[in-house]
RODO-2510 file (C-alpha; in nm, 4 decimals, decimal comma):
residues 566
     n   res          X          Y          Z
     1     x     4,5916    22,2469   -11,3143
     2     x     4,2833    22,2117   -11,0929
     3     x     4,3688    22,1947   -10,7192
     4     x     4,7497    22,2181   -10,7711
     5     x     4,7656    22,4993   -10,5215
     6     x     4,6354    22,2542   -10,2648
     7     x     4,9462    22,0421   -10,3135
     8     x     5,1752    22,3383   -10,2989
     9     x     5,0031    22,4483    -9,9701
    10     x     5,0504    22,1000    -9,8175
    11     x     5,4085    22,0859    -9,9311
    12     x     5,4897    22,4127    -9,7639
    13     x     5,3131    22,3579    -9,4367
    14     x     5,3466    21,9855    -9,4031
    15     x     4,9894    21,9079    -9,3408
    16     x     4,8340    21,5923    -9,4825
    17     x     4,4976    21,5229    -9,6260
    18     x     4,3486    21,2487    -9,3965
    19     x     4,6913    21,1770    -9,2675
    20     x     4,7930    20,9322    -8,9981
    21     x     5,1105    20,7592    -8,8617
    22     x     5,1437    20,4431    -9,0780
    23     x     5,2934    20,1099    -9,0261
    24     x     5,4853    19,8823    -9,2627
    25     x     5,3464    19,5378    -9,1631
    26     x     4,9954    19,4135    -9,2070
    27     x     4,9514    19,2546    -8,8695
    28     x     5,0342    19,5540    -8,6588
    29     x     4,7907    19,7754    -8,4572
    30     x     4,6744    20,0067    -8,7425
    31     x     4,6968    20,3248    -8,5463
    32     x     5,0214    20,2721    -8,3511
    33     x     5,3595    20,2049    -8,5324
    34     x     5,4851    19,9993    -8,2371
    35     x     5,1972    19,7471    -8,2898
    36     x     5,0733    19,7875    -7,9275
    37     x     4,7986    19,9668    -7,7546
    38     x     4,8169    20,3500    -7,7522
    39     x     4,9902    20,4712    -7,4477
    40     x     4,7381    20,7349    -7,3360
    41     x     4,5399    20,7233    -7,0182
    42     x     4,1621    20,7402    -7,0986
    43     x     4,0013    21,0393    -6,9280
    44     x     3,6511    21,1490    -6,8867
    45     x     3,5528    21,4414    -7,1007
    46     x     3,6567    21,7689    -6,9395
    47     x     3,3635    22,0070    -6,9879
    48     x     3,4921    22,3666    -6,9848
    49     x     3,1833    22,4926    -7,1515
    50     x     3,3525    22,5044    -7,4877
    51     x     3,3465    22,1753    -7,6936
    52     x     3,6404    22,1146    -7,9242
    53     x     3,5270    21,9680    -8,2752
    54     x     3,7812    21,8508    -8,5194
    55     x     3,7814    21,9252    -8,8899
    56     x     3,9763    21,7708    -9,1761
    57     x     4,0817    21,9256    -9,5033
    58     x     3,7765    21,8126    -9,7119
    59     x     3,5097    21,9941    -9,8896
    60     x     3,2218    21,8718    -9,6747
    61     x     3,3786    22,0316    -9,3658
    62     x     3,2715    22,3739    -9,5130
    63     x     2,9403    22,2753    -9,3593
    64     x     3,0765    22,2760    -9,0094
    65     x     3,2671    22,6033    -9,0596
    66     x     2,9497    22,7629    -9,1784
    67     x     2,7476    22,6379    -8,8898
    68     x     3,0084    22,7952    -8,6540
    69     x     2,9803    23,1290    -8,8333
    70     x     3,2928    23,1021    -9,0494
    71     x     3,5223    23,1237    -8,7501
    72     x     3,7109    22,8758    -8,5307
    73     x     3,5194    22,9841    -8,2167
    74     x     3,1421    22,9998    -8,2318
    75     x     3,0374    23,3479    -8,3486
    76     x     2,7263    23,5353    -8,2524
    77     x     2,4322    23,4763    -8,4821
    78     x     2,5683    23,1396    -8,6183
    79     x     2,3658    22,8316    -8,6289
    80     x     2,5581    22,6705    -8,3525
    81     x     2,5023    22,9715    -8,1318
    82     x     2,1277    22,9629    -8,2133
    83     x     2,1321    22,6024    -8,0942
    84     x     2,2990    22,6947    -7,7681
    85     x     2,6342    22,5402    -7,8714
    86     x     2,9666    22,6795    -7,7900
    87     x     3,2257    22,5127    -8,0209
    88     x     3,5918    22,5526    -8,0903
    89     x     3,6844    22,4085    -8,4302
    90     x     4,0308    22,2721    -8,4837
    91     x     4,1691    22,1140    -8,8043
    92     x     4,3559    21,7963    -8,7468
    93     x     4,4418    21,5891    -9,0543
    94     x     4,6672    21,3606    -8,8520
    95     x     4,4061    21,1155    -8,7427
    96     x     4,6251    20,9615    -8,4689
    97     x     4,6329    21,3098    -8,3043
    98     x     4,2520    21,3218    -8,3195
    99     x     4,2389    20,9849    -8,1397
   100     x     4,4752    21,1121    -7,8812
   101     x     4,2586    21,3979    -7,7983
   102     x     3,9562    21,1752    -7,7995
   103     x     4,0990    20,9285    -7,5590
   104     x     4,2515    21,1923    -7,3263
   105     x     3,9242    21,3853    -7,2930
   106     x     4,0195    21,6968    -7,4906
   107     x     3,7579    21,6416    -7,7517
   108     x     3,4568    21,4062    -7,7551
   109     x     3,4286    21,4041    -8,1284
   110     x     3,6105    21,2250    -8,4086
   111     x     3,5983    21,3277    -8,7748
   112     x     3,7072    21,0905    -9,0463
   113     x     3,5885    20,8221    -9,3000
   114     x     3,4051    20,5178    -9,1963
   115     x     3,7252    20,3267    -9,2535
   116     x     3,9237    20,5507    -9,0214
   117     x     3,6446    20,5411    -8,7541
   118     x     3,6759    20,1566    -8,7607
   119     x     4,0528    20,1859    -8,7127
   120     x     3,9755    20,4019    -8,4206
   121     x     3,7402    20,1457    -8,2833
   122     x     4,0360    19,8936    -8,2904
   123     x     4,2651    20,1472    -8,1156
   124     x     4,0264    20,2061    -7,8244
   125     x     3,9193    19,8509    -7,7732
   126     x     4,0466    19,8508    -7,4126
   127     x     3,8239    20,1500    -7,3302
   128     x     3,4669    20,0276    -7,3549
   129     x     3,3332    20,3608    -7,2121
   130     x     3,4921    20,5309    -7,5213
   131     x     3,3018    20,3373    -7,7817
   132     x     3,2169    20,5334    -8,0888
   133     x     2,8656    20,6473    -8,1684
   134     x     2,8327    20,7613    -8,5253
   135     x     2,5990    21,0578    -8,5259
   136     x     2,6197    21,2196    -8,8686
   137     x     2,7093    21,1411    -9,2251
   138     x     2,8886    21,4466    -9,3945
   139     x     2,9291    21,3242    -9,7432
   140     x     3,0368    21,0569    -9,9882
   141     x     3,3539    21,1048   -10,1832
   142     x     3,2450    21,1773   -10,5352
   143     x     3,5540    21,2602   -10,7266
   144     x     3,8196    21,3423   -10,4578
   145     x     3,9961    21,0110   -10,4560
   146     x     4,1423    20,7939   -10,7299
   147     x     4,3218    20,4778   -10,8340
   148     x     4,5987    20,5546   -11,0701
   149     x     4,7592    20,2754   -11,2744
   150     x     5,0461    20,2249   -11,5215
   151     x     5,0098    20,0886   -11,8776
   152     x     4,8765    19,7386   -11,9091
   153     x     4,6169    19,7728   -11,6370
   154     x     4,2729    19,8226   -11,8096
   155     x     4,0414    19,6779   -11,5517
   156     x     4,0462    19,6055   -11,1698
   157     x     4,1118    19,2338   -11,2347
   158     x     4,4365    19,3310   -11,4074
   159     x     4,5764    19,4316   -11,0633
   160     x     4,6279    19,0549   -10,9916
   161     x     5,0011    19,0115   -10,9116
   162     x     5,0612    19,3886   -10,9141
   163     x     5,2038    19,6147   -10,6551
   164     x     4,9761    19,8792   -10,5107
   165     x     5,0964    20,1738   -10,2951
   166     x     4,8463    20,3004   -10,0328
   167     x     4,8574    20,4944    -9,7087
   168     x     4,7931    20,2505    -9,4274
   169     x     4,5981    20,4745    -9,1903
   170     x     4,4381    20,6832    -9,4543
   171     x     4,0974    20,6944    -9,6264
   172     x     4,1696    20,4534    -9,9088
   173     x     4,1939    20,1100    -9,7472
   174     x     3,8226    20,0444    -9,7610
   175     x     3,8149    20,1730   -10,1205
   176     x     4,1066    19,9368   -10,2179
   177     x     3,9514    19,6264   -10,0531
   178     x     3,6109    19,6791   -10,2067
   179     x     3,7504    19,7153   -10,5624
   180     x     3,9572    19,3927   -10,5155
   181     x     3,6603    19,2035   -10,3716
   182     x     3,4355    19,3078   -10,6596
   183     x     3,6885    19,1913   -10,9102
   184     x     3,7059    18,8588   -10,7452
   185     x     4,0454    18,9306   -10,5860
   186     x     4,1755    18,9539   -10,2334
   187     x     4,4754    19,1274   -10,0666
   188     x     4,6553    18,7909   -10,1228
   189     x     4,6374    18,8466   -10,4993
   190     x     4,8270    19,1786   -10,4823
   191     x     5,1345    19,3153   -10,3174
   192     x     5,0285    19,6027   -10,0939
   193     x     5,3041    19,8658   -10,0321
   194     x     5,2245    20,0720    -9,7275
   195     x     5,3130    20,4396    -9,6913
   196     x     5,3159    20,6581    -9,3822
   197     x     5,1723    20,9650    -9,5529
   198     x     4,9299    21,0428    -9,8286
   199     x     5,0052    21,3664   -10,0159
   200     x     5,2537    21,4854   -10,2675
   201     x     5,5462    21,3756   -10,4891
   202     x     5,8079    21,3664   -10,2002
   203     x     5,8339    21,1595    -9,8902
   204     x     5,6724    20,8266    -9,7944
   205     x     5,3505    20,8757   -10,0006
   206     x     5,1657    20,6704   -10,2652
   207     x     5,2404    20,9321   -10,5270
   208     x     5,6106    20,9225   -10,4532
   209     x     5,6083    20,5441   -10,4649
   210     x     5,4344    20,5461   -10,7984
   211     x     5,7395    20,6974   -10,9673
   212     x     5,9335    20,3723   -10,8861
   213     x     5,9378    20,1004   -11,1599
   214     x     5,8273    19,8264   -10,9176
   215     x     5,4993    19,9918   -10,8295
   216     x     5,2044    19,9393   -11,0722
   217     x     4,9206    20,1390   -10,9035
   218     x     4,8515    20,3880   -10,6288
   219     x     4,5562    20,5228   -10,4348
   220     x     4,5870    20,8850   -10,4214
   221     x     4,3745    21,2057   -10,3832
   222     x     4,2575    21,3775   -10,6964
   223     x     4,5205    21,6481   -10,7143
   224     x     4,8014    21,3890   -10,7104
   225     x     4,6033    21,1792   -10,9544
   226     x     4,5764    21,4685   -11,2046
   227     x     4,9416    21,5527   -11,1691
   228     x     5,0474    21,1814   -11,2300
   229     x     4,8238    21,1642   -11,5356
   230     x     4,8981    21,4977   -11,6939
   231     x     4,5689    21,6606   -11,5929
   232     x     4,3584    21,3429   -11,5997
   233     x     4,4497    21,2301   -11,9491
   234     x     4,7477    21,0037   -12,0142
   235     x     5,0752    21,0661   -11,8311
   236     x     5,3436    21,2163   -12,0659
   237     x     5,6274    21,1788   -11,8237
   238     x     5,6699    21,5677   -11,8011
   239     x     5,6515    21,7582   -11,4743
   240     x     5,5150    21,5358   -11,2022
   241     x     5,3469    21,2920   -11,4509
   242     x     5,4379    20,9182   -11,5098
   243     x     5,4468    20,8179   -11,8860
   244     x     5,1384    20,6131   -11,9713
   245     x     4,9674    20,6519   -11,6316
   246     x     4,5872    20,6897   -11,6273
   247     x     4,3178    20,7140   -11,3642
   248     x     4,1550    20,3754   -11,3701
   249     x     3,8598    20,5044   -11,1643
   250     x     3,7968    20,7759   -10,9170
   251     x     3,5115    20,8044   -10,6612
   252     x     3,3224    21,0028   -10,9183
   253     x     3,2443    20,6445   -11,0404
   254     x     3,2821    20,4561   -10,7184
   255     x     3,0744    20,7143   -10,5352
   256     x     2,9371    20,4992   -10,2470
   257     x     3,2532    20,3598   -10,0863
   258     x     3,4209    20,6473    -9,8913
   259     x     3,1771    20,7883    -9,6434
   260     x     3,2679    21,0847    -9,4226
   261     x     3,1189    21,0983    -9,0803
   262     x     3,1255    21,2511    -8,7353
   263     x     3,1421    21,0129    -8,4302
   264     x     3,1317    21,0889    -8,0640
   265     x     3,2341    20,9237    -7,7367
   266     x     2,9699    20,6918    -7,5870
   267     x     3,0063    20,8347    -7,2412
   268     x     2,9713    21,1937    -7,3717
   269     x     2,6659    21,0973    -7,5901
   270     x     2,4887    20,9523    -7,2929
   271     x     2,5359    21,2532    -7,0806
   272     x     2,4933    21,5202    -7,3525
   273     x     2,2377    21,3629    -7,5965
   274     x     2,0512    21,6989    -7,6444
   275     x     2,3595    21,8881    -7,7196
   276     x     2,4829    21,6303    -7,9703
   277     x     2,1363    21,6304    -8,1287
   278     x     2,1520    22,0014    -8,1545
   279     x     2,4889    21,9818    -8,3147
   280     x     2,3524    21,7449    -8,5815
   281     x     2,0429    21,9479    -8,6324
   282     x     2,2501    22,2615    -8,6956
   283     x     2,4604    22,0715    -8,9528
   284     x     2,1424    21,9724    -9,1467
   285     x     2,0359    22,3195    -9,1696
   286     x     2,3860    22,4483    -9,2496
   287     x     2,4110    22,1926    -9,5364
   288     x     2,0943    22,3370    -9,6905
   289     x     2,2078    22,6970    -9,6600
   290     x     2,5515    22,6206    -9,8029
   291     x     2,3782    22,4493   -10,0923
   292     x     2,1877    22,7722   -10,1592
   293     x     2,5056    22,9774   -10,1320
   294     x     2,6762    22,7692   -10,4017
   295     x     2,3834    22,8417   -10,6287
   296     x     2,4648    23,2087   -10,5943
   297     x     2,8353    23,1959   -10,6210
   298     x     2,8589    23,5562   -10,7489
   299     x     2,7078    23,6902   -10,4382
   300     x     2,9121    23,8756   -10,1702
   301     x     2,7821    23,6333    -9,9098
   302     x     2,9252    23,3324   -10,0932
   303     x     3,2646    23,5145   -10,1467
   304     x     3,2908    23,5910    -9,7866
   305     x     3,1910    23,2408    -9,6794
   306     x     3,4288    23,0627    -9,9219
   307     x     3,7182    23,2904    -9,8185
   308     x     3,6647    23,2148    -9,4534
   309     x     3,6448    22,8311    -9,5294
   310     x     3,9656    22,8509    -9,7432
   311     x     4,1447    23,0312    -9,4602
   312     x     4,0490    22,7673    -9,2105
   313     x     4,0812    22,4569    -9,4166
   314     x     4,3549    22,5474    -9,6604
   315     x     4,5409    22,8089    -9,4588
   316     x     4,4922    23,0548    -9,7364
   317     x     4,2084    23,3173    -9,7908
   318     x     4,3235    23,3277   -10,1476
   319     x     4,2440    22,9593   -10,2101
   320     x     3,8657    23,0146   -10,2609
   321     x     3,8524    22,8458   -10,6025
   322     x     4,0338    22,5416   -10,4774
   323     x     3,8014    22,5290   -10,1715
   324     x     3,4985    22,5344   -10,3988
   325     x     3,6497    22,2651   -10,6107
   326     x     3,7000    22,0392   -10,3083
   327     x     3,3449    22,0946   -10,2212
   328     x     3,2237    21,9690   -10,5550
   329     x     3,4379    21,6588   -10,5185
   330     x     3,2127    21,5633   -10,2298
   331     x     2,8487    21,4574   -10,2477
   332     x     2,6825    21,6181    -9,9462
   333     x     2,4511    21,3771    -9,7670
   334     x     2,2163    21,6261    -9,6054
   335     x     1,9080    21,5138    -9,4150
   336     x     1,7816    21,2705    -9,6855
   337     x     2,1234    21,1102    -9,7216
   338     x     2,1533    21,0592    -9,3349
   339     x     1,7993    20,9038    -9,3154
   340     x     1,9032    20,6706    -9,6023
   341     x     2,2451    20,5755    -9,4590
   342     x     2,1437    20,5206    -9,0972
   343     x     1,7802    20,4085    -9,1222
   344     x     1,6942    20,2560    -9,4592
   345     x     1,7213    19,8773    -9,4290
   346     x     1,6873    19,8460    -9,8167
   347     x     1,9930    20,0870    -9,8815
   348     x     2,2766    19,8548    -9,9733
   349     x     2,5418    20,1125    -9,8688
   350     x     2,3954    20,1673    -9,5332
   351     x     2,5794    20,2222    -9,2045
   352     x     2,5705    19,8601    -9,0838
   353     x     2,6662    19,7177    -9,4142
   354     x     2,9645    19,9390    -9,4605
   355     x     3,0720    19,8577    -9,1006
   356     x     3,0501    19,4785    -9,1771
   357     x     3,2242    19,5243    -9,5091
   358     x     3,5149    19,7232    -9,3704
   359     x     3,5730    19,5191    -9,0563
   360     x     3,5745    19,2039    -9,2681
   361     x     3,8402    19,3415    -9,5073
   362     x     4,0369    19,5094    -9,2264
   363     x     4,0546    19,1805    -9,0297
   364     x     4,1871    19,0046    -9,3315
   365     x     4,4614    19,2620    -9,3758
   366     x     4,5434    19,2296    -9,0041
   367     x     4,4528    19,5891    -8,9248
   368     x     4,1807    19,4859    -8,6924
   369     x     4,2211    19,1878    -8,4559
   370     x     3,8469    19,1235    -8,4188
   371     x     3,5038    19,2704    -8,4469
   372     x     3,4565    19,5979    -8,2791
   373     x     3,1186    19,7565    -8,1955
   374     x     3,0691    20,0925    -8,3616
   375     x     2,7276    20,2313    -8,2588
   376     x     2,4556    20,3990    -8,4478
   377     x     2,2878    20,7055    -8,2839
   378     x     1,9531    20,5805    -8,3894
   379     x     1,8031    20,9169    -8,4169
   380     x     1,4340    20,9829    -8,4686
   381     x     1,4859    21,1909    -8,7873
   382     x     1,1290    21,3364    -8,7721
   383     x     1,2708    21,5480    -8,4819
   384     x     1,5097    21,7165    -8,7161
   385     x     1,2543    21,8281    -8,9746
   386     x     1,1925    22,1689    -8,8273
   387     x     1,3824    22,4462    -9,0086
   388     x     1,4674    22,2302    -9,3129
   389     x     1,3619    22,3437    -9,6539
   390     x     1,4643    22,0356    -9,8758
   391     x     1,3761    21,7417    -9,6455
   392     x     1,1231    21,5908    -9,8764
   393     x     1,3102    21,6418   -10,2120
   394     x     1,2816    21,3376   -10,4413
   395     x     1,5845    21,2082   -10,6183
   396     x     1,5774    21,2297   -11,0058
   397     x     1,7283    20,9957   -11,2679
   398     x     2,1109    21,0621   -11,2849
   399     x     2,1884    20,9913   -11,6437
   400     x     2,0892    21,1472   -11,9677
   401     x     1,9433    20,8560   -12,1644
   402     x     2,0189    20,9760   -12,5147
   403     x     2,3744    21,0782   -12,4241
   404     x     2,4438    20,7487   -12,2521
   405     x     2,3169    20,5678   -12,5788
   406     x     2,5538    20,7729   -12,7781
   407     x     2,8383    20,6894   -12,5537
   408     x     2,7708    20,3169   -12,5669
   409     x     2,7374    20,3244   -12,9426
   410     x     3,0789    20,4967   -12,9563
   411     x     3,2316    20,2359   -12,7437
   412     x     3,1058    19,9578   -12,9609
   413     x     3,2596    20,1206   -13,2617
   414     x     3,6129    20,1826   -13,1227
   415     x     3,9071    19,9451   -13,1670
   416     x     3,9097    19,8851   -12,7960
   417     x     3,5518    19,8703   -12,6773
   418     x     3,6675    19,7264   -12,3460
   419     x     3,8376    20,0575   -12,2514
   420     x     3,6785    20,1860   -11,9279
   421     x     3,5378    19,8467   -11,8382
   422     x     3,5954    19,8048   -11,4663
   423     x     3,4150    19,4737   -11,3982
   424     x     3,2215    19,2202   -11,6025
   425     x     3,0491    18,8839   -11,5520
   426     x     2,8007    18,6714   -11,7511
   427     x     2,4789    18,4754   -11,7162
   428     x     2,3990    18,1986   -11,9612
   429     x     2,0669    18,0750   -12,1181
   430     x     1,9216    17,7854   -12,3055
   431     x     1,8104    17,7716   -12,6660
   432     x     1,4882    17,9461   -12,7312
   433     x     1,4888    18,0959   -12,3815
   434     x     1,2956    18,4244   -12,3592
   435     x     1,2305    18,4679   -11,9844
   436     x     1,5088    18,5455   -11,7303
   437     x     1,3333    18,4948   -11,3899
   438     x     1,5055    18,5994   -11,0801
   439     x     1,4600    18,2473   -10,9445
   440     x     1,7180    18,1334   -11,2006
   441     x     1,9648    18,4344   -11,1533
   442     x     1,9147    18,5492   -10,7987
   443     x     2,2881    18,5401   -10,7116
   444     x     2,3852    18,7378   -11,0299
   445     x     2,1036    18,9965   -10,9853
   446     x     2,2174    19,0525   -10,6267
   447     x     2,5553    19,1162   -10,7541
   448     x     2,4387    19,3749   -11,0169
   449     x     2,2277    19,5507   -10,7509
   450     x     2,5404    19,5778   -10,5338
   451     x     2,7496    19,7096   -10,8196
   452     x     2,4706    19,9634   -10,8969
   453     x     2,4641    20,0916   -10,5433
   454     x     2,8403    20,1150   -10,5016
   455     x     2,9398    20,2501   -10,8459
   456     x     2,6688    20,5036   -10,8838
   457     x     2,8724    20,7125   -11,1304
   458     x     2,9154    20,4117   -11,3706
   459     x     2,6915    20,2895   -11,6481
   460     x     2,5989    19,9219   -11,6475
   461     x     2,5601    19,7627   -11,9865
   462     x     2,3505    19,4491   -12,0263
   463     x     2,4691    19,2958   -12,3462
   464     x     2,2951    19,0055   -12,5227
   465     x     2,4874    18,7552   -12,7481
   466     x     2,3628    18,4777   -12,9702
   467     x     2,5242    18,1606   -13,1044
   468     x     2,6342    18,1834   -13,4678
   469     x     2,5711    17,8090   -13,5607
   470     x     2,2412    17,8801   -13,7548
   471     x     2,4055    18,1550   -13,9602
   472     x     2,7106    17,9325   -14,0242
   473     x     2,5046    17,6416   -14,1478
   474     x     2,3083    17,8697   -14,3899
   475     x     2,6383    18,0301   -14,5095
   476     x     2,7877    17,6889   -14,5715
   477     x     2,4715    17,5885   -14,7719
   478     x     2,5323    17,8895   -14,9989
   479     x     2,2335    18,0993   -14,9010
   480     x     2,2270    18,4531   -15,0481
   481     x     2,3715    18,7605   -14,8831
   482     x     2,0184    18,9054   -14,8431
   483     x     1,9081    18,5904   -14,6342
   484     x     2,2292    18,5929   -14,4384
   485     x     2,1897    18,9611   -14,3504
   486     x     1,8334    18,8899   -14,2354
   487     x     1,9533    18,6091   -14,0156
   488     x     2,2179    18,8430   -13,8581
   489     x     1,9650    19,1178   -13,7934
   490     x     1,7105    18,8684   -13,6461
   491     x     1,9898    18,7352   -13,4094
   492     x     2,0755    19,0961   -13,3108
   493     x     1,7007    19,1782   -13,2463
   494     x     1,6666    18,8647   -13,0371
   495     x     1,9790    18,9338   -12,8282
   496     x     1,8587    19,2863   -12,7556
   497     x     1,5157    19,1567   -12,6625
   498     x     1,6834    18,9175   -12,4105
   499     x     1,9029    19,2042   -12,2778
   500     x     1,5905    19,4066   -12,2235
   501     x     1,4084    19,1181   -12,0508
   502     x     1,7057    19,0740   -11,8217
   503     x     1,7059    19,4462   -11,7398
   504     x     1,3315    19,4507   -11,6654
   505     x     1,3465    19,1354   -11,4498
   506     x     1,6530    19,2815   -11,2558
   507     x     1,4660    19,6094   -11,1765
   508     x     1,1509    19,4208   -11,0761
   509     x     1,3718    19,1877   -10,8642
   510     x     1,5078    19,4794   -10,6842
   511     x     1,1752    19,6505   -10,6401
   512     x     1,0355    19,3276   -10,4838
   513     x     1,3151    19,3655   -10,2294
   514     x     1,2311    19,7296   -10,1606
   515     x     1,5317    19,8588   -10,3533
   516     x     1,4833    20,1291   -10,6214
   517     x     1,7351    20,1102   -10,9120
   518     x     1,7703    20,3932   -11,1493
   519     x     1,6757    20,2613   -11,4959
   520     x     1,8851    20,5307   -11,6592
   521     x     2,2068    20,3715   -11,5220
   522     x     2,1409    20,0619   -11,7316
   523     x     2,2046    20,0361   -12,1050
   524     x     2,1089    19,7383   -12,3172
   525     x     2,2961    19,6266   -12,6223
   526     x     2,2142    19,3487   -12,8619
   527     x     2,5364    19,2031   -13,0327
   528     x     2,3648    18,9055   -13,1960
   529     x     2,6383    18,6795   -13,3467
   530     x     2,9020    18,9486   -13,3765
   531     x     3,1062    18,8574   -13,0676
   532     x     3,0907    18,4849   -13,0051
   533     x     3,3163    18,3313   -12,7476
   534     x     3,3727    18,0441   -12,9947
   535     x     3,3505    18,1455   -13,3542
   536     x     3,3099    17,7863   -13,4633
   537     x     3,1699    17,5783   -13,1901
   538     x     3,3116    17,2251   -13,1747
   539     x     3,0856    17,0893   -12,8811
   540     x     2,7604    17,1405   -12,6992
   541     x     2,9624    17,3192   -12,4271
   542     x     3,1014    17,5696   -12,6657
   543     x     2,7709    17,6089   -12,8430
   544     x     2,5993    17,6901   -12,5074
   545     x     2,8817    17,9253   -12,4011
   546     x     2,7902    18,1579   -12,6907
   547     x     2,4376    18,2007   -12,5420
   548     x     2,5013    18,4609   -12,2799
   549     x     2,4231    18,7971   -12,1370
   550     x     2,7083    19,0055   -12,0163
   551     x     2,7030    19,2706   -11,7403
   552     x     2,9643    19,5294   -11,7667
   553     x     3,0351    19,8039   -11,5367
   554     x     3,1642    20,1013   -11,7438
   555     x     3,3552    20,4130   -11,6171
   556     x     3,2318    20,7173   -11,8142
   557     x     3,3890    20,9902   -11,6070
   558     x     3,5551    21,1587   -11,9090
   559     x     3,2259    21,1879   -12,1013
   560     x     3,0528    21,5162   -12,0978
   561     x     2,6878    21,5812   -12,0485
   562     x     2,6195    21,2318   -11,9337
   563     x     2,4565    21,3376   -11,5988
   564     x     2,1417    21,5228   -11,5522
   565     x     2,1980    21,8675   -11,4080
   566     x     2,0205    21,9322   -11,0743
***
């Protein structure tokens, strides 16, 4: 089973993927079980000439390992050495310990998700000189994290009234809160069961909690998700699986929620701006060179690199295949991604927006007691272009149009076409309406644009429906089957035309706002009179309710050949 060796390694050595010391009550300080401030005296950074830089057990951290020469201490000829940096890497998956080093002056850097960085901002609120400056986006989680559910939960809205296990100080809090919000739910609509740790079938982890009958869902990393669902299908109840359990969605679909970053102490940044800038520049170049290495995975250079990375990040030089798998579960941001994340005001998943989203949800949970300033380094990215090869690469459409059409057709023909439907909502129109101006549907269009940006691995269907009254009248009058078939087809054609008009207006609306949507992510469907809300309308209200266009966000992770190969 893919990545099972990772779980075995963690079980043996007791290290935890993104781990922290958790709490059990929502109103406590998120980084301290006692609920008070951390009892560590803030110290100025002690510059010994060697800078300690944390790693976590995540595929993107291969970039940092590569920049350091494949060793914990900067090696001769490495990118860091070429940029006059002298680094000592250390892996620390217990985020509380990272914060302790940060506050006490042993390391000026923090490595975590944006959610974890905001938790840290809450923990250091009494130390204004230690404010966090986010300097680099490593990656987006694009398959490494998942929401696993038990039978009966087919969409996110079905979580209402359910119990969800989640590690309090880990990487999944922002993920959970975003999903609930997009489904029209809040933390008040579910029962959140906190765990101290994250990984494995034993101990105080979401996976261990999921075995209990009173837990309906759990946020886990992908190795645990695969184990719980019998290799990502449907849990059989054998081995580590839970009977009937499925992956509702992973970050392969929700690929713009969990963002991995490096942050640095404000006092250190102000005194060592050039050094921090060199650190970031070296990581940009390292990302490109690692990308090329993965394209030549049969080469000796790649084998040597992946072995070194596995030794540092997984404690086993024999775990190269698992290390490579973890790399593919992350979408590297690189130069272009960093420019977009930190500088593009039209990018809906940008730094400031994620900060706002995370702090709002964490405040509701009681994990943050107020707004905390998390700073943007505000780099001039033109200064990083030297040495880069792919700085001007243009993104290409992500989905194979013909394959997506086949997937949607197959869905419509199944007994349960709602399978894989994560979210849905509707807009309504008047009789004989053919135009769908953004002036009429601005709020709904904004919602679709946000879904498109957040769930970049999902297909969004735009499905047109027509009212059946005209058909029913003709049928009652005894019209021929030939004419009735023509009416049905005309209704289907009209509903498809309306769906296409909505899609075109939506894409133009986004373009007018400076936002580029990928047309290949949207599939239009014309149902005609096949799926009315009211099969025999009894009032004007019911009649108008049938005249609608539905937006559905569809998970297609299990489908093969859906995405264009880069």
